[in-house]
N, CA, C and O atoms as a CHARMM CRD file, in Angstrom:
* protein
*
  372
    1    1 UNK  N    165.03600 160.69700  34.07100 PROA 1      0.00000
    2    1 UNK  CA   164.97900 161.96200  33.30100 PROA 1      0.00000
    3    1 UNK  C    164.45700 163.15700  34.00300 PROA 1      0.00000
    4    1 UNK  O    164.75900 164.29100  33.63200 PROA 1      0.00000
    5    2 UNK  N    163.69000 162.92800  34.99500 PROA 2      0.00000
    6    2 UNK  CA   163.00500 164.01300  35.74200 PROA 2      0.00000
    7    2 UNK  C    163.89300 164.69300  36.65900 PROA 2      0.00000
    8    2 UNK  O    163.51600 165.70700  37.24600 PROA 2      0.00000
    9    3 UNK  N    165.17300 164.15100  36.83800 PROA 3      0.00000
   10    3 UNK  CA   166.04800 164.70600  37.83700 PROA 3      0.00000
   11    3 UNK  C    166.29400 166.25400  37.95600 PROA 3      0.00000
   12    3 UNK  O    166.41300 166.80300  39.05100 PROA 3      0.00000
   13    4 UNK  N    166.36300 166.92100  36.75300 PROA 4      0.00000
   14    4 UNK  CA   166.56500 168.38400  36.96000 PROA 4      0.00000
   15    4 UNK  C    165.45900 169.05600  37.69900 PROA 4      0.00000
   16    4 UNK  O    165.68200 170.03200  38.41600 PROA 4      0.00000
   17    5 UNK  N    164.22600 168.53300  37.53100 PROA 5      0.00000
   18    5 UNK  CA   163.06600 169.23500  38.21000 PROA 5      0.00000
   19    5 UNK  C    162.67700 168.73100  39.57500 PROA 5      0.00000
   20    5 UNK  O    161.86500 169.37600  40.23700 PROA 5      0.00000
   21    6 UNK  N    163.24100 167.54200  40.07000 PROA 6      0.00000
   22    6 UNK  CA   162.89400 167.02700  41.35900 PROA 6      0.00000
   23    6 UNK  C    163.21100 167.99900  42.43600 PROA 6      0.00000
   24    6 UNK  O    164.27900 168.61100  42.45400 PROA 6      0.00000
   25    7 UNK  N    162.30500 168.13700  43.31200 PROA 7      0.00000
   26    7 UNK  CA   162.54700 169.07700  44.53700 PROA 7      0.00000
   27    7 UNK  C    161.43400 170.08300  44.80300 PROA 7      0.00000
   28    7 UNK  O    160.32700 170.03100  44.26700 PROA 7      0.00000
   29    8 UNK  N    161.83600 171.01600  45.69200 PROA 8      0.00000
   30    8 UNK  CA   160.80700 172.03800  45.98700 PROA 8      0.00000
   31    8 UNK  C    161.24500 173.36300  45.27500 PROA 8      0.00000
   32    8 UNK  O    162.41900 173.73500  45.28700 PROA 8      0.00000
   33    9 UNK  N    160.33000 173.99600  44.70700 PROA 9      0.00000
   34    9 UNK  CA   160.47300 175.25900  43.87000 PROA 9      0.00000
   35    9 UNK  C    159.52000 176.33700  44.38400 PROA 9      0.00000
   36    9 UNK  O    158.34200 176.10000  44.65100 PROA 9      0.00000
   37   10 UNK  N    160.10000 177.54000  44.50900 PROA 10     0.00000
   38   10 UNK  CA   159.16800 178.82400  44.81500 PROA 10     0.00000
   39   10 UNK  C    159.21800 179.79300  43.61900 PROA 10     0.00000
   40   10 UNK  O    160.28800 180.15200  43.12800 PROA 10     0.00000
   41   11 UNK  N    158.08200 180.18100  43.19400 PROA 11     0.00000
   42   11 UNK  CA   158.02300 181.08400  42.13200 PROA 11     0.00000
   43   11 UNK  C    158.64000 182.44700  42.33500 PROA 11     0.00000
   44   11 UNK  O    158.41500 183.03200  43.39400 PROA 11     0.00000
   45   12 UNK  N    159.35400 182.96900  41.46300 PROA 12     0.00000
   46   12 UNK  CA   160.05600 184.33500  41.53600 PROA 12     0.00000
   47   12 UNK  C    159.60400 185.27000  40.59400 PROA 12     0.00000
   48   12 UNK  O    160.15700 186.36800  40.54200 PROA 12     0.00000
   49   13 UNK  N    158.57200 184.96100  39.75800 PROA 13     0.00000
   50   13 UNK  CA   157.99100 186.03900  38.89000 PROA 13     0.00000
   51   13 UNK  C    156.51500 186.07000  39.06000 PROA 13     0.00000
   52   13 UNK  O    155.88200 185.14700  39.57200 PROA 13     0.00000
   53   14 UNK  N    155.98800 187.18400  38.60400 PROA 14     0.00000
   54   14 UNK  CA   154.53900 187.30300  38.65300 PROA 14     0.00000
   55   14 UNK  C    153.91000 186.43500  37.43000 PROA 14     0.00000
   56   14 UNK  O    154.09900 186.71000  36.24500 PROA 14     0.00000
   57   15 UNK  N    153.20000 185.44000  37.86300 PROA 15     0.00000
   58   15 UNK  CA   152.41800 184.72300  36.80800 PROA 15     0.00000
   59   15 UNK  C    151.31300 184.00000  37.67400 PROA 15     0.00000
   60   15 UNK  O    151.47900 182.88300  38.16300 PROA 15     0.00000
   61   16 UNK  N    150.22200 184.72100  37.80300 PROA 16     0.00000
   62   16 UNK  CA   149.07200 184.42600  38.63400 PROA 16     0.00000
   63   16 UNK  C    148.44100 183.13100  38.35200 PROA 16     0.00000
   64   16 UNK  O    147.82500 182.55900  39.25200 PROA 16     0.00000
   65   17 UNK  N    148.54700 182.59200  37.11800 PROA 17     0.00000
   66   17 UNK  CA   147.89100 181.25300  36.70600 PROA 17     0.00000
   67   17 UNK  C    148.74600 180.07400  37.21500 PROA 17     0.00000
   68   17 UNK  O    148.31600 178.92900  37.07400 PROA 17     0.00000
   69   18 UNK  N    149.84200 180.28600  37.75400 PROA 18     0.00000
   70   18 UNK  CA   150.69900 179.18700  38.22000 PROA 18     0.00000
   71   18 UNK  C    150.99900 179.28600  39.61700 PROA 18     0.00000
   72   18 UNK  O    150.93500 180.37500  40.18700 PROA 18     0.00000
   73   19 UNK  N    151.34900 178.13900  40.26400 PROA 19     0.00000
   74   19 UNK  CA   151.34300 178.05800  41.77100 PROA 19     0.00000
   75   19 UNK  C    152.60800 178.84800  42.32300 PROA 19     0.00000
   76   19 UNK  O    153.64500 179.01100  41.67800 PROA 19     0.00000
   77   20 UNK  N    152.37000 179.31500  43.61600 PROA 20     0.00000
   78   20 UNK  CA   153.44200 179.96200  44.35200 PROA 20     0.00000
   79   20 UNK  C    154.57900 179.01500  44.64500 PROA 20     0.00000
   80   20 UNK  O    155.71400 179.49100  44.63700 PROA 20     0.00000
   81   21 UNK  N    154.42000 177.78000  44.89300 PROA 21     0.00000
   82   21 UNK  CA   155.29700 176.65200  45.07500 PROA 21     0.00000
   83   21 UNK  C    154.93900 175.38300  44.40200 PROA 21     0.00000
   84   21 UNK  O    153.75500 175.07100  44.28400 PROA 21     0.00000
   85   22 UNK  N    155.92000 174.61300  43.94100 PROA 22     0.00000
   86   22 UNK  CA   155.56800 173.41000  43.22900 PROA 22     0.00000
   87   22 UNK  C    156.65400 172.29800  43.81700 PROA 22     0.00000
   88   22 UNK  O    157.82900 172.64600  43.93300 PROA 22     0.00000
   89   23 UNK  N    156.28400 171.08900  44.14900 PROA 23     0.00000
   90   23 UNK  CA   157.12600 169.98600  44.56300 PROA 23     0.00000
   91   23 UNK  C    157.02400 168.99700  43.57000 PROA 23     0.00000
   92   23 UNK  O    155.97700 168.36800  43.41800 PROA 23     0.00000
   93   24 UNK  N    158.19100 168.77400  42.76300 PROA 24     0.00000
   94   24 UNK  CA   158.21200 167.60200  41.86300 PROA 24     0.00000
   95   24 UNK  C    158.77600 166.58800  42.53600 PROA 24     0.00000
   96   24 UNK  O    159.86000 166.77500  43.09000 PROA 24     0.00000
   97   25 UNK  N    158.09300 165.27100  42.60300 PROA 25     0.00000
   98   25 UNK  CA   158.55000 164.10400  43.17900 PROA 25     0.00000
   99   25 UNK  C    159.25900 163.32100  42.22000 PROA 25     0.00000
  100   25 UNK  O    158.94700 163.35400  41.03000 PROA 25     0.00000
  101   26 UNK  N    160.30800 162.53100  42.70900 PROA 26     0.00000
  102   26 UNK  CA   161.01200 161.60200  41.79800 PROA 26     0.00000
  103   26 UNK  C    160.14700 160.56100  41.10300 PROA 26     0.00000
  104   26 UNK  O    160.56200 160.02500  40.07600 PROA 26     0.00000
  105   27 UNK  N    158.99000 160.26100  41.60700 PROA 27     0.00000
  106   27 UNK  CA   158.13300 159.24600  41.00400 PROA 27     0.00000
  107   27 UNK  C    157.18900 159.79000  39.86000 PROA 27     0.00000
  108   27 UNK  O    156.36200 159.05500  39.32100 PROA 27     0.00000
  109   28 UNK  N    157.35900 161.13000  39.51400 PROA 28     0.00000
  110   28 UNK  CA   156.48200 161.66100  38.52100 PROA 28     0.00000
  111   28 UNK  C    155.20700 162.48600  38.92400 PROA 28     0.00000
  112   28 UNK  O    154.43700 163.03800  38.13900 PROA 28     0.00000
  113   29 UNK  N    155.11900 162.46600  40.42600 PROA 29     0.00000
  114   29 UNK  CA   153.99200 163.16300  40.90800 PROA 29     0.00000
  115   29 UNK  C    154.41300 164.67400  41.24100 PROA 29     0.00000
  116   29 UNK  O    155.58900 164.95500  41.46900 PROA 29     0.00000
  117   30 UNK  N    153.43200 165.59400  41.25500 PROA 30     0.00000
  118   30 UNK  CA   153.79900 166.99100  41.76900 PROA 30     0.00000
  119   30 UNK  C    152.64100 167.45100  42.51200 PROA 30     0.00000
  120   30 UNK  O    151.53000 166.98400  42.25800 PROA 30     0.00000
  121   31 UNK  N    152.82800 168.41200  43.49300 PROA 31     0.00000
  122   31 UNK  CA   151.88000 169.12000  44.15400 PROA 31     0.00000
  123   31 UNK  C    152.34300 170.53000  44.35200 PROA 31     0.00000
  124   31 UNK  O    153.50300 170.87600  44.12800 PROA 31     0.00000
  125   32 UNK  N    151.28300 171.43500  44.83000 PROA 32     0.00000
  126   32 UNK  CA   151.65000 172.78900  44.80800 PROA 32     0.00000
  127   32 UNK  C    150.98600 173.46200  45.86600 PROA 32     0.00000
  128   32 UNK  O    150.05700 172.90600  46.45200 PROA 32     0.00000
  129   33 UNK  N    151.41200 174.73500  46.20700 PROA 33     0.00000
  130   33 UNK  CA   150.73300 175.57700  47.05300 PROA 33     0.00000
  131   33 UNK  C    150.31000 176.94900  46.46800 PROA 33     0.00000
  132   33 UNK  O    150.96600 177.42800  45.54200 PROA 33     0.00000
  133   34 UNK  N    149.30400 177.55600  46.94600 PROA 34     0.00000
  134   34 UNK  CA   148.81200 178.91600  46.31200 PROA 34     0.00000
  135   34 UNK  C    148.57700 179.85000  47.45200 PROA 34     0.00000
  136   34 UNK  O    147.93100 179.46800  48.42800 PROA 34     0.00000
  137   35 UNK  N    149.05400 181.02400  47.37900 PROA 35     0.00000
  138   35 UNK  CA   148.74500 182.15000  48.29100 PROA 35     0.00000
  139   35 UNK  C    147.27400 182.67200  48.11500 PROA 35     0.00000
  140   35 UNK  O    146.58900 182.88900  49.11400 PROA 35     0.00000
  141   36 UNK  N    146.83200 182.85400  46.96600 PROA 36     0.00000
  142   36 UNK  CA   145.55200 183.43000  46.57400 PROA 36     0.00000
  143   36 UNK  C    144.58000 182.25700  46.40800 PROA 36     0.00000
  144   36 UNK  O    144.64100 181.51800  45.42500 PROA 36     0.00000
  145   37 UNK  N    143.77000 182.11600  47.29100 PROA 37     0.00000
  146   37 UNK  CA   142.75300 181.08900  47.37700 PROA 37     0.00000
  147   37 UNK  C    141.57500 181.32300  46.42500 PROA 37     0.00000
  148   37 UNK  O    140.77800 180.41900  46.17400 PROA 37     0.00000
  149   38 UNK  N    141.48100 182.54000  45.90600 PROA 38     0.00000
  150   38 UNK  CA   140.39400 182.85300  44.87800 PROA 38     0.00000
  151   38 UNK  C    140.71000 182.52700  43.47800 PROA 38     0.00000
  152   38 UNK  O    139.83800 182.59000  42.61100 PROA 38     0.00000
  153   39 UNK  N    141.95600 182.17000  43.21600 PROA 39     0.00000
  154   39 UNK  CA   142.40800 181.86900  41.77400 PROA 39     0.00000
  155   39 UNK  C    142.39000 180.41700  41.55700 PROA 39     0.00000
  156   39 UNK  O    142.80600 179.68200  42.45200 PROA 39     0.00000
  157   40 UNK  N    141.95800 179.94300  40.48000 PROA 40     0.00000
  158   40 UNK  CA   142.03300 178.58000  39.99100 PROA 40     0.00000
  159   40 UNK  C    143.31700 178.42700  39.31500 PROA 40     0.00000
  160   40 UNK  O    143.45800 178.99100  38.23000 PROA 40     0.00000
  161   41 UNK  N    144.38700 177.65900  39.86800 PROA 41     0.00000
  162   41 UNK  CA   145.61400 177.53300  39.22600 PROA 41     0.00000
  163   41 UNK  C    145.59100 176.55400  38.05600 PROA 41     0.00000
  164   41 UNK  O    144.79100 175.61900  38.09600 PROA 41     0.00000
  165   42 UNK  N    146.40700 176.70400  37.02500 PROA 42     0.00000
  166   42 UNK  CA   146.58700 175.65000  36.01000 PROA 42     0.00000
  167   42 UNK  C    147.31200 174.45200  36.51300 PROA 42     0.00000
  168   42 UNK  O    147.11000 173.37400  35.95400 PROA 42     0.00000
  169   43 UNK  N    148.10600 174.53400  37.48000 PROA 43     0.00000
  170   43 UNK  CA   148.75700 173.41000  38.14700 PROA 43     0.00000
  171   43 UNK  C    148.22700 173.21500  39.51100 PROA 43     0.00000
  172   43 UNK  O    148.22600 174.21800  40.22400 PROA 43     0.00000
  173   44 UNK  N    147.77900 172.12200  40.00400 PROA 44     0.00000
  174   44 UNK  CA   147.35900 171.78300  41.33400 PROA 44     0.00000
  175   44 UNK  C    148.10500 170.63700  41.92000 PROA 44     0.00000
  176   44 UNK  O    149.07900 170.81000  42.65200 PROA 44     0.00000
  177   45 UNK  N    147.65400 169.49200  41.60200 PROA 45     0.00000
  178   45 UNK  CA   148.25900 168.19300  41.88500 PROA 45     0.00000
  179   45 UNK  C    148.07900 167.39300  40.73700 PROA 45     0.00000
  180   45 UNK  O    147.09000 167.52700  40.01700 PROA 45     0.00000
  181   46 UNK  N    149.06200 166.48600  40.49800 PROA 46     0.00000
  182   46 UNK  CA   148.97000 165.58700  39.37800 PROA 46     0.00000
  183   46 UNK  C    150.30200 164.89800  39.06000 PROA 46     0.00000
  184   46 UNK  O    151.17600 164.66800  39.89600 PROA 46     0.00000
  185   47 UNK  N    150.35600 164.59900  37.77700 PROA 47     0.00000
  186   47 UNK  CA   151.67700 163.95400  37.28900 PROA 47     0.00000
  187   47 UNK  C    152.37200 164.67900  36.15000 PROA 47     0.00000
  188   47 UNK  O    151.75400 165.40600  35.37200 PROA 47     0.00000
  189   48 UNK  N    153.67100 164.46000  36.07700 PROA 48     0.00000
  190   48 UNK  CA   154.53400 165.04800  35.13000 PROA 48     0.00000
  191   48 UNK  C    155.47100 164.01600  34.51300 PROA 48     0.00000
  192   48 UNK  O    155.71400 162.94500  35.06800 PROA 48     0.00000
  193   49 UNK  N    155.98500 164.38100  33.34700 PROA 49     0.00000
  194   49 UNK  CA   157.08000 163.68500  32.91300 PROA 49     0.00000
  195   49 UNK  C    157.97500 164.55400  31.96800 PROA 49     0.00000
  196   49 UNK  O    157.56300 165.55600  31.38400 PROA 49     0.00000
  197   50 UNK  N    159.27200 164.04700  31.88300 PROA 50     0.00000
  198   50 UNK  CA   160.09000 164.91600  31.09600 PROA 50     0.00000
  199   50 UNK  C    160.34500 163.95800  29.93900 PROA 50     0.00000
  200   50 UNK  O    161.07900 162.99000  30.13900 PROA 50     0.00000
  201   51 UNK  N    159.81300 164.14800  28.78700 PROA 51     0.00000
  202   51 UNK  CA   159.97300 163.26500  27.59900 PROA 51     0.00000
  203   51 UNK  C    161.31300 163.45100  26.85900 PROA 51     0.00000
  204   51 UNK  O    161.76700 162.59400  26.10000 PROA 51     0.00000
  205   52 UNK  N    161.94400 164.67500  27.14000 PROA 52     0.00000
  206   52 UNK  CA   163.19300 164.80300  26.32800 PROA 52     0.00000
  207   52 UNK  C    163.83800 166.11100  27.05500 PROA 52     0.00000
  208   52 UNK  O    163.24900 166.71800  27.95000 PROA 52     0.00000
  209   53 UNK  N    165.02900 166.44300  26.59400 PROA 53     0.00000
  210   53 UNK  CA   165.82800 167.58700  27.24700 PROA 53     0.00000
  211   53 UNK  C    164.93000 168.88100  26.96500 PROA 53     0.00000
  212   53 UNK  O    164.46100 169.18500  25.86800 PROA 53     0.00000
  213   54 UNK  N    164.78500 169.56400  28.12800 PROA 54     0.00000
  214   54 UNK  CA   164.08300 170.82800  27.96700 PROA 54     0.00000
  215   54 UNK  C    162.58500 170.79900  27.86700 PROA 54     0.00000
  216   54 UNK  O    161.98400 171.85700  27.67700 PROA 54     0.00000
  217   55 UNK  N    161.94500 169.66600  27.98000 PROA 55     0.00000
  218   55 UNK  CA   160.58900 169.56400  27.84000 PROA 55     0.00000
  219   55 UNK  C    159.99800 168.80900  28.85100 PROA 55     0.00000
  220   55 UNK  O    160.50000 167.75000  29.22800 PROA 55     0.00000
  221   56 UNK  N    158.75400 169.36500  29.41900 PROA 56     0.00000
  222   56 UNK  CA   157.97000 168.59000  30.53900 PROA 56     0.00000
  223   56 UNK  C    156.44600 168.71600  30.21600 PROA 56     0.00000
  224   56 UNK  O    155.86200 169.73800  29.85500 PROA 56     0.00000
  225   57 UNK  N    155.92900 167.49300  30.41600 PROA 57     0.00000
  226   57 UNK  CA   154.43300 167.51100  30.24100 PROA 57     0.00000
  227   57 UNK  C    153.83000 167.37800  31.68400 PROA 57     0.00000
  228   57 UNK  O    154.16000 166.52500  32.50900 PROA 57     0.00000
  229   58 UNK  N    152.84400 168.41400  31.85900 PROA 58     0.00000
  230   58 UNK  CA   152.29800 168.41500  33.20600 PROA 58     0.00000
  231   58 UNK  C    150.65300 168.19500  33.12000 PROA 58     0.00000
  232   58 UNK  O    149.92200 168.74600  32.29600 PROA 58     0.00000
  233   59 UNK  N    150.28500 167.38000  34.02900 PROA 59     0.00000
  234   59 UNK  CA   148.73000 167.12500  33.98700 PROA 59     0.00000
  235   59 UNK  C    148.15700 168.39100  34.72800 PROA 59     0.00000
  236   59 UNK  O    148.53500 168.66200  35.86800 PROA 59     0.00000
  237   60 UNK  N    147.29800 169.10600  34.10200 PROA 60     0.00000
  238   60 UNK  CA   146.86300 170.38600  34.67800 PROA 60     0.00000
  239   60 UNK  C    145.68700 170.17900  35.49300 PROA 60     0.00000
  240   60 UNK  O    145.19600 169.05500  35.59600 PROA 60     0.00000
  241   61 UNK  N    145.18500 171.22800  36.09900 PROA 61     0.00000
  242   61 UNK  CA   143.97700 171.24000  37.05600 PROA 61     0.00000
  243   61 UNK  C    142.73000 170.86300  36.40000 PROA 61     0.00000
  244   61 UNK  O    141.77700 170.47100  37.07300 PROA 61     0.00000
  245   62 UNK  N    142.67200 170.96000  35.08300 PROA 62     0.00000
  246   62 UNK  CA   141.43800 170.44500  34.20200 PROA 62     0.00000
  247   62 UNK  C    141.74500 169.15700  33.54700 PROA 62     0.00000
  248   62 UNK  O    141.05400 168.78100  32.60000 PROA 62     0.00000
  249   63 UNK  N    142.77100 168.43200  34.00400 PROA 63     0.00000
  250   63 UNK  CA   143.22400 167.13400  33.50400 PROA 63     0.00000
  251   63 UNK  C    143.70100 167.10300  32.10500 PROA 63     0.00000
  252   63 UNK  O    143.89200 166.02300  31.54600 PROA 63     0.00000
  253   64 UNK  N    143.90400 168.23700  31.50900 PROA 64     0.00000
  254   64 UNK  CA   144.65800 168.27700  30.15500 PROA 64     0.00000
  255   64 UNK  C    146.19000 168.04300  30.48700 PROA 64     0.00000
  256   64 UNK  O    146.65800 168.35700  31.58200 PROA 64     0.00000
  257   65 UNK  N    146.87600 167.52200  29.56200 PROA 65     0.00000
  258   65 UNK  CA   148.34900 167.31300  29.71600 PROA 65     0.00000
  259   65 UNK  C    148.99900 168.42400  28.67600 PROA 65     0.00000
  260   65 UNK  O    148.79100 168.39000  27.46400 PROA 65     0.00000
  261   66 UNK  N    149.72100 169.29600  29.26000 PROA 66     0.00000
  262   66 UNK  CA   150.27000 170.43400  28.55800 PROA 66     0.00000
  263   66 UNK  C    151.63500 170.19500  28.56300 PROA 66     0.00000
  264   66 UNK  O    152.18300 169.73800  29.56600 PROA 66     0.00000
  265   67 UNK  N    152.34900 170.50300  27.36700 PROA 67     0.00000
  266   67 UNK  CA   153.77600 170.37600  27.34600 PROA 67     0.00000
  267   67 UNK  C    154.39500 171.84700  27.39000 PROA 67     0.00000
  268   67 UNK  O    154.02000 172.80100  26.70800 PROA 67     0.00000
  269   68 UNK  N    155.43600 171.83200  28.35200 PROA 68     0.00000
  270   68 UNK  CA   156.12900 173.28000  28.55300 PROA 68     0.00000
  271   68 UNK  C    157.51600 173.05200  28.12400 PROA 68     0.00000
  272   68 UNK  O    158.03900 171.93800  28.10800 PROA 68     0.00000
  273   69 UNK  N    158.12400 174.19800  27.75900 PROA 69     0.00000
  274   69 UNK  CA   159.56900 174.07900  27.64900 PROA 69     0.00000
  275   69 UNK  C    160.15300 174.44500  29.03600 PROA 69     0.00000
  276   69 UNK  O    159.48400 175.15700  29.78500 PROA 69     0.00000
  277   70 UNK  N    161.35900 173.99500  29.40900 PROA 70     0.00000
  278   70 UNK  CA   161.98600 174.58200  30.55800 PROA 70     0.00000
  279   70 UNK  C    163.58600 174.62300  30.43900 PROA 70     0.00000
  280   70 UNK  O    164.20900 173.87300  29.68800 PROA 70     0.00000
  281   71 UNK  N    164.10800 175.47400  31.17000 PROA 71     0.00000
  282   71 UNK  CA   165.54600 175.43900  31.14700 PROA 71     0.00000
  283   71 UNK  C    166.08100 175.68600  32.58800 PROA 71     0.00000
  284   71 UNK  O    165.67700 176.65900  33.22500 PROA 71     0.00000
  285   72 UNK  N    166.89700 174.89900  33.05500 PROA 72     0.00000
  286   72 UNK  CA   167.48400 174.95200  34.39700 PROA 72     0.00000
  287   72 UNK  C    168.84300 175.68100  34.36100 PROA 72     0.00000
  288   72 UNK  O    169.72100 175.39000  33.54800 PROA 72     0.00000
  289   73 UNK  N    168.95500 176.60300  35.25100 PROA 73     0.00000
  290   73 UNK  CA   170.37800 177.33700  35.37200 PROA 73     0.00000
  291   73 UNK  C    170.71600 177.45300  36.77200 PROA 73     0.00000
  292   73 UNK  O    170.12700 178.25600  37.49500 PROA 73     0.00000
  293   74 UNK  N    171.68600 176.64700  37.21700 PROA 74     0.00000
  294   74 UNK  CA   171.90900 176.84300  38.73400 PROA 74     0.00000
  295   74 UNK  C    170.69300 176.34200  39.55700 PROA 74     0.00000
  296   74 UNK  O    170.17700 175.24500  39.34200 PROA 74     0.00000
  297   75 UNK  N    170.28100 177.16900  40.47200 PROA 75     0.00000
  298   75 UNK  CA   169.10000 176.89600  41.32500 PROA 75     0.00000
  299   75 UNK  C    167.82500 177.45700  40.68800 PROA 75     0.00000
  300   75 UNK  O    166.81300 177.50400  41.38600 PROA 75     0.00000
  301   76 UNK  N    167.79000 177.88600  39.42100 PROA 76     0.00000
  302   76 UNK  CA   166.59300 178.38400  38.91200 PROA 76     0.00000
  303   76 UNK  C    166.07900 177.70200  37.77200 PROA 76     0.00000
  304   76 UNK  O    166.87200 177.16000  37.00200 PROA 76     0.00000
  305   77 UNK  N    164.79400 177.66000  37.55600 PROA 77     0.00000
  306   77 UNK  CA   164.18500 177.02000  36.28700 PROA 77     0.00000
  307   77 UNK  C    163.22900 178.13500  35.62800 PROA 77     0.00000
  308   77 UNK  O    162.52300 178.86800  36.32000 PROA 77     0.00000
  309   78 UNK  N    163.26800 178.18500  34.39900 PROA 78     0.00000
  310   78 UNK  CA   162.29600 179.00800  33.66000 PROA 78     0.00000
  311   78 UNK  C    161.41700 178.04600  32.74500 PROA 78     0.00000
  312   78 UNK  O    161.91200 177.24700  31.95000 PROA 78     0.00000
  313   79 UNK  N    160.16200 178.20700  32.93800 PROA 79     0.00000
  314   79 UNK  CA   159.21100 177.47600  32.14600 PROA 79     0.00000
  315   79 UNK  C    158.69200 178.39100  31.06400 PROA 79     0.00000
  316   79 UNK  O    158.62700 179.60300  31.26900 PROA 79     0.00000
  317   80 UNK  N    158.30500 177.83000  29.87500 PROA 80     0.00000
  318   80 UNK  CA   157.67200 178.54200  28.89900 PROA 80     0.00000
  319   80 UNK  C    156.39000 177.81600  28.44500 PROA 80     0.00000
  320   80 UNK  O    156.49100 176.71100  27.91100 PROA 80     0.00000
  321   81 UNK  N    155.20500 178.38400  28.63200 PROA 81     0.00000
  322   81 UNK  CA   153.93900 177.84100  28.29800 PROA 81     0.00000
  323   81 UNK  C    153.87800 177.80300  26.77200 PROA 81     0.00000
  324   81 UNK  O    154.71800 178.39900  26.09900 PROA 81     0.00000
  325   82 UNK  N    152.82200 177.05800  26.19600 PROA 82     0.00000
  326   82 UNK  CA   152.57900 177.06800  24.80000 PROA 82     0.00000
  327   82 UNK  C    152.26300 178.25100  24.26100 PROA 82     0.00000
  328   82 UNK  O    152.54200 178.47000  23.08200 PROA 82     0.00000
  329   83 UNK  N    151.65800 179.15700  25.01400 PROA 83     0.00000
  330   83 UNK  CA   151.21700 180.60000  24.52100 PROA 83     0.00000
  331   83 UNK  C    152.42700 181.59300  24.70200 PROA 83     0.00000
  332   83 UNK  O    152.25400 182.78900  24.47000 PROA 83     0.00000
  333   84 UNK  N    153.55600 181.15100  25.08300 PROA 84     0.00000
  334   84 UNK  CA   154.71900 181.97200  25.17300 PROA 84     0.00000
  335   84 UNK  C    154.98500 182.55900  26.51900 PROA 84     0.00000
  336   84 UNK  O    156.05400 183.12600  26.74200 PROA 84     0.00000
  337   85 UNK  N    154.01400 182.44000  27.46200 PROA 85     0.00000
  338   85 UNK  CA   154.26900 182.94400  28.85100 PROA 85     0.00000
  339   85 UNK  C    155.43800 182.21700  29.56500 PROA 85     0.00000
  340   85 UNK  O    155.60400 180.99800  29.60800 PROA 85     0.00000
  341   86 UNK  N    156.21700 183.17500  30.11400 PROA 86     0.00000
  342   86 UNK  CA   157.43800 182.56700  30.86500 PROA 86     0.00000
  343   86 UNK  C    157.22900 182.92800  32.29000 PROA 86     0.00000
  344   86 UNK  O    156.70200 183.97400  32.67000 PROA 86     0.00000
  345   87 UNK  N    157.71800 181.91400  33.09800 PROA 87     0.00000
  346   87 UNK  CA   157.52100 182.10900  34.54700 PROA 87     0.00000
  347   87 UNK  C    158.79900 181.25200  35.13600 PROA 87     0.00000
  348   87 UNK  O    159.24800 180.25800  34.56600 PROA 87     0.00000
  349   88 UNK  N    159.26800 181.74400  36.25500 PROA 88     0.00000
  350   88 UNK  CA   160.36000 181.25900  36.91300 PROA 88     0.00000
  351   88 UNK  C    160.13400 180.77800  38.32600 PROA 88     0.00000
  352   88 UNK  O    159.26200 181.25700  39.05000 PROA 88     0.00000
  353   89 UNK  N    160.99300 179.76700  38.70500 PROA 89     0.00000
  354   89 UNK  CA   161.12000 179.27500  40.12300 PROA 89     0.00000
  355   89 UNK  C    162.51200 179.13500  40.61000 PROA 89     0.00000
  356   89 UNK  O    163.44100 178.92200  39.83100 PROA 89     0.00000
  357   90 UNK  N    162.66000 179.24600  41.83800 PROA 90     0.00000
  358   90 UNK  CA   164.07700 179.00400  42.36900 PROA 90     0.00000
  359   90 UNK  C    163.97100 177.73900  43.35200 PROA 90     0.00000
  360   90 UNK  O    163.02200 177.59200  44.12200 PROA 90     0.00000
  361   91 UNK  N    164.91000 176.95400  43.26000 PROA 91     0.00000
  362   91 UNK  CA   165.09300 175.66800  44.12100 PROA 91     0.00000
  363   91 UNK  C    165.19300 176.05600  45.52500 PROA 91     0.00000
  364   91 UNK  O    165.88100 177.01100  45.88700 PROA 91     0.00000
  365   92 UNK  N    164.44700 175.25200  46.39500 PROA 92     0.00000
  366   92 UNK  CA   164.67100 175.53100  47.82300 PROA 92     0.00000
  367   92 UNK  C    165.27000 174.22900  48.46400 PROA 92     0.00000
  368   92 UNK  O    164.89300 173.08800  48.19800 PROA 92     0.00000
  369   93 UNK  N    166.20100 174.55100  49.29300 PROA 93     0.00000
  370   93 UNK  CA   166.95900 173.66300  50.03300 PROA 93     0.00000
  371   93 UNK  C    167.63300 172.68800  49.11100 PROA 93     0.00000
  372   93 UNK  O    168.36100 171.80700  49.56900 PROA 93     0.00000
């Protein structure tokens, strides 16, 4: 079920609390990179799961597990945080 998110993604919108790149591995792990070393990102490394269509649970940098909505369209994905913040990524390669 994680298949739509598996791969390398690069952020295309301004959302400073989220990483510049994220790699979702097929085994449910993810890791990230950040250009700004002085920011503490919400996502760093951890686990994720897709419990159903359009939903992903991500273990965050403070070990909380937060559920986000997501929608994939072509090579782009839009995430929506619980507070309504939207941020987008484009799939690489």
